[in-house]
N, C-alpha and C positions, 0 to 999 in steps of 0.2 A: 704734715710737712708744709703745706700751704699756710696753715695757721702760724707755724713757727716763722716762716718767711714774712708773713704779714706783720708779725711783732718785731722782727729784726731782719730787714731786707739784706743785711750783710752777713747773715749766718751761713757760712760756707757749707757746713755739714748738712744743713737742711736742703740746700741747692743740690748737693751731690746725691743725697738720698732721693730727691725728687727725680733726678736724672735716671737713677737706677730703676725707680718705680715705673717711670714712663717707658723705659725699654721693656720691662716685664709685661706691662699692659699690652704693648704692641706684640711682643713675642707670643703671648698666650691668646691673642685675638680679641682682647677686651676693648680695643680701640683701634682706630685706623693707624696702621703701622707707619705710613709716610709722615703723618702729623706727629705721632708720638716720638719717632726717632729724631725728627727735626727738633722738637721741643726738648728732648733729652740732651742732645748736643748743646743746645743753647743753655740749658740749666747747668750742665757740667762746666761749660766755659765761664758761666757766671760764678760758679763755685771757685774756680781757679782764680778769677779776677779778685775775689775777696780774700783768698788764702792761697797764694801761689805755691806755698810749701806743703800744702795738704795732700797727703798720699791718697786719701779718699776721693778728693776732687779729681786728681789725675786718673785714678782707677775708673771713676765714673765716666770720664771723657773717653778713655780707651775702650771701655765696654760699649759705650754708645756708638762710637765710630766703627768699631769692628762689627757690631750687630747691624749697622747701617750699610755695611759693605765697603767702608773705607779702611781696608786692612792695613795698607802702608802707613797711613796717618795714625791709625788706632794703635798700632804696635810700636810706634816710635816714642 
């Protein structure tokens, strides 16, 4: 995903996938959860910036926010 983003920084699906991967790294304890959840939210927001109509980007943001404890924002 990072290689895809390096080649095309505007590739929304790669940003959304990165957000999902970062949540899973945190969820399974492979990385610091505070850092990964924060990065996941940032990556998902970047995905939405490049493709505001992308269902994947919005799903990644909702997933990231809910897993981070921001239920109200994540479910809206």
